[in-house]
C-alpha positions as CSV (number, residue, x, y, z in Angstrom):
1,M,0.0,0.0,0.0
2,K,1.4,3.4,-1.0
3,V,0.4,6.9,0.2
4,Y,0.8,9.8,-2.1
5,D,0.9,13.5,-1.4
6,I,-0.9,16.2,-3.5
7,N,1.8,16.2,-6.2
8,G,1.7,12.5,-6.7
9,N,4.9,11.7,-4.9
10,V,5.1,8.6,-2.7
11,V,5.1,9.7,1.0
12,A,4.8,6.3,2.7
13,E,4.8,2.7,1.7
14,G,3.5,-0.1,3.9
15,Y,3.2,-3.8,3.6
16,L,1.9,-6.7,5.8
17,V,4.3,-9.2,7.3
18,P,3.4,-12.5,9.0
19,N,3.0,-12.2,12.8
20,P,4.3,-15.2,14.7
21,N,1.9,-14.4,17.6
22,F,-1.2,-14.2,15.4
23,I,-4.2,-16.1,16.8
24,P,-6.5,-17.5,14.1
25,K,-10.2,-16.7,14.3
26,G,-12.0,-19.2,16.5
27,E,-8.9,-20.2,18.5
28,Y,-8.2,-19.2,22.1
29,K,-4.9,-18.3,23.7
30,E,-4.7,-18.0,27.5
31,T,-3.8,-14.5,28.7
32,E,-1.8,-13.6,31.9
33,L,-5.1,-12.6,33.6
34,D,-6.7,-16.0,32.8
35,Y,-3.6,-17.7,34.4
36,Q,-3.9,-15.5,37.5
37,K,-7.6,-16.4,37.9
38,K,-6.8,-20.1,37.7
39,Q,-4.2,-19.6,40.5
40,A,-6.7,-17.7,42.8
41,D,-8.3,-19.5,45.7
42,M,-11.7,-17.8,45.1
43,L,-13.3,-15.6,42.5
44,I,-15.8,-12.8,43.1
45,T,-18.4,-13.3,40.4
46,S,-20.8,-10.4,41.2
47,I,-21.7,-7.8,43.7
48,D,-25.4,-7.6,44.9
49,G,-26.1,-4.7,47.1
50,S,-23.9,-5.1,50.2
51,F,-23.0,-8.7,49.4
52,Y,-20.2,-10.1,47.3
53,E,-20.9,-13.4,45.5
54,I,-17.9,-15.7,45.7
55,S,-17.4,-18.8,43.7
56,L,-15.7,-21.4,45.9
57,P,-12.9,-23.6,44.5
58,K,-13.4,-27.2,43.3
59,N,-10.6,-28.4,45.6
60,A,-12.5,-30.2,48.5
61,T,-9.9,-29.6,51.2
62,L,-9.6,-25.9,50.4
63,R,-13.4,-25.6,50.3
64,Q,-13.7,-27.2,53.7
65,K,-11.1,-24.9,55.1
66,I,-12.9,-21.8,53.8
67,S,-16.3,-23.1,55.1
68,K,-14.7,-23.5,58.6
69,D,-13.3,-20.0,58.4
70,I,-16.7,-18.4,57.6
71,K,-18.8,-20.5,60.0
72,G,-18.8,-18.0,62.9
73,Y,-20.0,-14.9,60.9
74,G,-23.8,-15.6,61.0
75,R,-25.9,-13.3,58.9
76,N,-22.8,-11.8,57.2
77,V,-22.6,-15.0,55.2
78,R,-25.3,-16.6,53.0
79,R,-24.7,-20.0,51.5
80,Y,-26.7,-20.7,48.3
81,N,-25.2,-24.1,47.4
82,E,-21.8,-25.9,47.6
83,D,-20.2,-23.6,45.0
84,I,-21.6,-20.1,45.8
85,I,-21.6,-18.0,49.0
86,H,-22.5,-14.3,49.5
87,V,-20.4,-12.4,52.1
88,T,-20.4,-8.9,53.4
89,E,-17.4,-6.6,52.8
90,K,-16.3,-7.2,56.4
91,V,-16.0,-11.0,55.8
92,L,-14.5,-10.4,52.4
93,K,-11.6,-8.4,54.0
94,I,-11.0,-11.2,56.5
95,L,-10.9,-13.8,53.7
96,Q,-8.6,-11.6,51.7
97,T,-6.0,-11.8,54.4
98,K,-6.0,-15.6,54.3
99,Y,-6.7,-16.4,50.6
100,T,-6.1,-15.0,47.1
101,I,-9.3,-13.6,45.8
102,M,-9.8,-12.1,42.3
103,C,-12.7,-10.6,40.4
104,D,-14.1,-12.6,37.6
105,F,-15.9,-9.7,35.8
């Protein structure tokens, strides 16, 4: 591709070169952020009013340890099923001191 000025002189010339890091359409390449999310202990999946929705890990031993840590916080924790809990900001800050927590949105 050539770019010409008003007088018809070539000002710039460009051409395409193959990119070794090119990802074809329809394929997926993991990013650094995806890698960090996999390494996190828990993911915040949404915020609903004053509660943070946290997705618990699939690891059974870590899940039991987290359940034990949040047991004494009463109404500051809502458990919806084995995978999802809602916690207040107070409990979230306590969990952040013990575990790595990242946002998934």
